[in-house]
C-alpha positions in Angstrom: -22.1 1.2 9.1 -20.5 2.0 12.4 -19.8 -0.9 14.7 -18.5 -0.6 18.3 -15.5 -2.7 19.3 -17.6 -4.6 21.8 -20.5 -5.3 19.4 -18.1 -6.4 16.7 -16.1 -8.7 19.0 -19.2 -10.2 20.7 -20.9 -10.8 17.3 -17.8 -12.4 15.7 -16.9 -14.6 18.7 -20.5 -15.8 19.0 -21.0 -16.5 15.3 -17.5 -17.2 13.8 -16.8 -20.6 15.3 -14.3 -22.9 13.7 -17.1 -25.1 12.4 -18.3 -24.5 8.9 -21.9 -23.8 10.0 -20.7 -21.3 12.6 -18.4 -19.5 10.1 -21.2 -18.9 7.7 -23.1 -16.9 10.2 -20.3 -14.4 10.3 -20.5 -12.3 7.0 -23.1 -10.0 8.5 -20.7 -8.9 11.2 -17.5 -8.9 9.1 -19.0 -7.3 6.1 -20.3 -4.5 8.2 -16.7 -3.5 8.7 -15.5 -3.6 5.1 -15.7 0.1 4.5 -13.5 0.9 7.4 -9.8 1.7 7.1 -7.6 -1.4 7.6 -6.3 -0.1 10.8 -9.8 0.3 12.2 -10.8 -3.1 11.0 -7.7 -4.6 12.6 -8.7 -3.1 16.0 -12.0 -4.9 15.6 -10.6 -8.3 14.6 -7.5 -8.5 16.9 -9.5 -9.0 20.1 -11.1 -12.2 18.6 -7.8 -14.1 18.8 -6.9 -17.2 16.9 -10.5 -18.5 17.0 -11.7 -15.5 15.2 -8.9 -15.6 12.6 -9.7 -19.3 12.0 -13.3 -18.4 11.3 -12.2 -15.6 9.0 -10.0 -18.1 7.1 -13.0 -20.4 6.7 -14.8 -17.4 5.1 -11.9 -16.6 2.8 -12.0 -20.3 1.6 -15.7 -20.1 0.9 -17.2 -20.5 -2.5 -19.6 -17.7 -1.6 -18.1 -14.5 -3.0 -19.4 -12.3 -0.2 -17.9 -14.5 2.4 -14.6 -14.6 0.6 -14.4 -10.8 0.6 -15.1 -10.7 4.3 -12.4 -13.2 5.1 -9.8 -11.5 2.9 -10.5 -8.1 4.4 -10.4 -9.2 8.0 -7.2 -11.3 7.7 -5.4 -8.8 5.5 -6.1 -6.1 8.2 -4.4 -8.2 10.9 -1.5 -9.2 8.7 -2.3 -12.9 8.5 -0.3 -14.4 5.7 -2.6 -17.5 5.4 -4.9 -15.4 3.4 -2.4 -14.6 0.6 -3.4 -17.7 -1.6 -7.0 -16.6 -1.3 -6.1 -13.1 -2.4 -4.5 -14.5 -5.5 -7.5 -16.7 -6.2 -9.9 -13.9 -5.7 -8.0 -11.6 -8.1 -8.2 -14.4 -10.7 -11.8 -15.1 -10.1 -13.8 -13.4 -12.9 -17.0 -13.4 -10.8 -15.2 -11.1 -8.3 -13.8 -8.8 -11.0 -15.9 -5.9 -9.9 -14.4 -6.2 -6.5 -10.8 -6.4 -7.7 -10.0 -2.8 -6.6 -11.1 -3.6 -3.0 -9.3 -6.9 -2.9 -6.1 -5.1 -4.1 -6.7 -2.3 -1.5 -6.9 -4.8 1.4 -4.0 -6.8 0.1 -1.8 -3.7 0.0 -2.1 -3.3 3.7 -0.8 -6.9 4.2 1.8 -6.6 1.5 3.4 -3.5 3.1 4.5 -5.5 6.2 8.1 -5.6 7.3 9.0 -9.3 6.9 11.9 -9.7 4.4 10.3 -12.9 2.9 6.8 -11.4 2.5 7.4 -10.4 -1.1 8.1 -14.0 -2.2 4.8 -15.1 -0.6 3.0 -12.7 -3.0 4.4 -14.3 -6.1 1.1 -15.7 -7.2 -0.6 -12.4 -6.6 1.9 -10.6 -8.9 1.3 -13.3 -11.5 -2.4 -12.7 -11.5 -1.7 -9.4 -13.1 -0.8 -11.2 -16.3 -4.4 -10.6 -17.1 -4.9 -7.1 -18.6 -8.5 -7.2 -17.6 -7.5 -7.4 -14.0 -5.2 -4.3 -14.5 -8.3 -2.4 -15.7 -10.6 -3.7 -13.0 -8.1 -3.1 -10.1 -7.3 0.4 -11.4 -5.0 2.5 -9.3 -5.4 0.1 -6.3 -3.7 -2.5 -8.4 -0.8 -0.1 -8.9 -0.5 0.6 -5.2 -0.6 -3.1 -4.5 2.3 -3.8 -6.8 4.2 -0.9 -5.2 3.9 -2.7 -1.8 5.0 -6.1 -2.9 8.8 -6.4 -2.6 9.2 -8.6 -5.6 11.4 -8.2 -8.7 8.5 -9.1 -11.0 6.3 -6.5 -9.4 9.0 -3.9 -10.0 9.4 -5.0 -13.6 5.6 -4.8 -14.2 5.5 -1.3 -12.8 8.5 -0.2 -15.0 6.7 -1.6 -18.1 3.5 0.1 -17.1 5.2 3.5 -17.1 5.8 3.1 -20.8 2.1 2.9 -21.4 -0.2 5.9 -21.8 -1.8 6.7 -18.4 -4.5 9.0 -17.2 -3.2 11.5 -14.6 -4.4 9.8 -11.5 -3.0 6.4 -12.7 0.3 8.0 -13.6 0.6 9.6 -10.1 -0.3 6.2 -8.5 2.4 4.6 -10.7 5.0 7.1 -9.6 4.0 6.5 -6.0 4.3 2.7 -6.4 7.8 3.0 -8.0 8.8 5.3 -5.1 7.7 2.7 -2.6 9.8 0.1 -4.5 12.9 2.4 -4.8 13.1 1.5 -8.5 16.1 3.2 -10.0 15.5 2.2 -13.7 12.8 4.9 -14.2 14.6 7.9 -12.6 15.2 9.8 -15.8 11.5 9.3 -16.8 10.2 10.5 -13.5 12.6 13.4 -13.3 11.2 14.4 -16.7 7.6 14.2 -15.3 8.6 16.6 -12.6 10.2 19.1 -15.1 7.1 19.0 -17.2 4.9 19.7 -14.3 7.1 22.6 -13.2 7.0 24.1 -16.7 3.2 23.9 -16.8 2.9 25.6 -13.3 2.1 29.2 -13.3 1.7 30.8 -9.8 0.2 28.4 -7.4 0.1 24.8 -8.5 -3.2 23.3 -9.5 -4.3 20.3 -7.5 -3.2 18.1 -10.4 0.2 19.7 -10.6 0.7 19.6 -6.9 -0.1 15.9 -6.9 2.4 15.2 -9.7 5.1 17.2 -8.1 4.5 15.6 -4.7 4.8 12.1 -6.1 7.9 13.0 -8.1 9.5 14.5 -4.9 8.5 11.4 -3.0 10.2 9.2 -5.6 13.4 11.3 -5.5 13.6 11.6 -1.8 13.0 7.9 -1.2 15.3 6.6 -4.0 18.9 7.1 -2.7 21.4 9.7 -1.6 22.2 10.7 -5.2 18.6 11.8 -5.8 18.2 13.6 -2.5 19.1 17.1 -3.7 16.7 16.8 -6.6 14.0 15.6 -4.2 14.5 18.5 -1.8 14.3 20.9 -4.8 11.1 19.4 -6.1 9.7 19.3 -2.5 10.2 23.1 -2.3 7.8 23.6 -5.2 4.7 22.5 -3.3 2.7 23.8 -0.4 3.9 23.4 3.1 1.2 20.8 4.1 2.0 18.8 0.9 5.7 19.0 1.8 4.9 17.4 5.2 2.9 14.6 3.7 5.4 13.9 1.0 8.3 13.9 3.5 6.4 11.6 5.8 5.9 9.0 3.1 9.6 9.2 2.1 10.8 8.6 5.7 8.2 5.9 6.3 9.2 4.2 3.0 12.9 4.2 4.0 12.1 2.7 7.4 10.1 -0.1 5.7 12.8 -0.7 3.1 15.5 -1.1 5.8 13.5 -3.8 7.4 12.4 -5.6 4.2 15.8 -5.6 2.6 18.4 -6.3 5.4 21.3 -6.4 2.9 20.5 -2.7 2.0 19.9 -1.6 5.6 23.2 0.3 6.3 22.9 2.4 3.1 19.1 2.9 3.6 19.6 4.0 7.2 22.3 6.4 6.3 20.2 7.9 3.5 17.2 8.2 5.9 19.4 10.0 8.5 20.5 12.5 5.8 16.9 13.0 4.6 15.7 13.7 8.2 18.5 16.1 8.8 17.8 18.0 5.6 14.0 18.1 6.4 14.8 19.5 9.9 17.1 22.1 8.4 14.3 23.3 6.1 11.7 23.2 8.9 9.6 20.5 7.2 7.7 18.6 9.9 6.8 15.0 9.1 4.7 12.4 10.8 4.6 8.8 9.6 1.4 7.8 7.9 -0.6 4.9 9.4 0.4 1.5 8.2 2.1 -1.7 9.2 5.5 -0.1 9.3 6.3 3.4 10.3 8.9 5.8 11.7 7.9 7.6 14.9 11.3 8.7 15.9 14.4 10.1 14.2 17.3 7.9 13.4 
C-alpha cells in the first residue's frame, strides 16, 4: 500500500496521541507502511516528532500483536532505542514467531547505528537466540541482525553457526554477517569457501557462485589490511556491477566500524584509505548503500 508523506503524517498525528485510546487508533496508518524499506518508513515517521514516537512506543508496549509490530517497525526505522526491550520481548514471544523474520529485519536497521554503546543495549536481543526455534523462524534475517549487533556474544554465535550445515542462502548471509562484524576467527574457513567456489566456476559464474564469491570478497576486504590482497583478488572474479556493490559494502562497513569501535578507529581508517586507493586504481566505482551509517566521500 502506498501512502503519501502528508497522508501518513496527518493520519498519525491525528490518531496517535499519547493517550492509550488514541494510540490504539494508529495501527491502520502505521501498518500500512510496514512493507516499505526502513528508510522510506523513517521519512514518514520523522515529521511526527516526539508525540508520534511516544504513540508508537505505546503501540510497541501493547499486548495486541499487530500493534506491537507497528510500534517496533516505526521506532526501529527512526533509530529510537526505547524500542529495543520490546524487540527482545517480541522475538521471545511464541505468538509472534511467524513474524520473527520481519522483527529481525526491522531491528537490523536500528542495530546498525553508529553509537559505540548500541551493541550492549542489544544484549537481551542476542540472548533471545538461545532458542533454536527462533533461529529457524528468523531465518537469514536473524543472521543479518546478529551481524549488525556489535556484541561479543553475537560474534560468538555467528562463529558457532558457521560450523553447522547451512543451505547456500543462509551460508552467504552468515558470511555477510561475519564480514560486518570483522570477525577474524573464521578467516581460514571463509577463505576456503572462496576457493571452493572458484574451483566450481567454469566460465561465467552462476548466480549462486557470484553470490558466494561476492560475500567472501566482502569479508576479506572488510577484515583488515592483511586480508586486503586476497579480497581484491576474489573481487576480480565477479562481474563489474557485483564488484561495485561488494566494494560499497566493504567501505560502508569500515566507516561504521570506525565509529562504533573508537579504540580501533586509527587502524580501521588506515585500512579504509588503503582499500579506497586500491579500488580507485582498479577502476571499481563504489557508492555506499542506504543505511544508518555510510561513506559518501573518500577518506
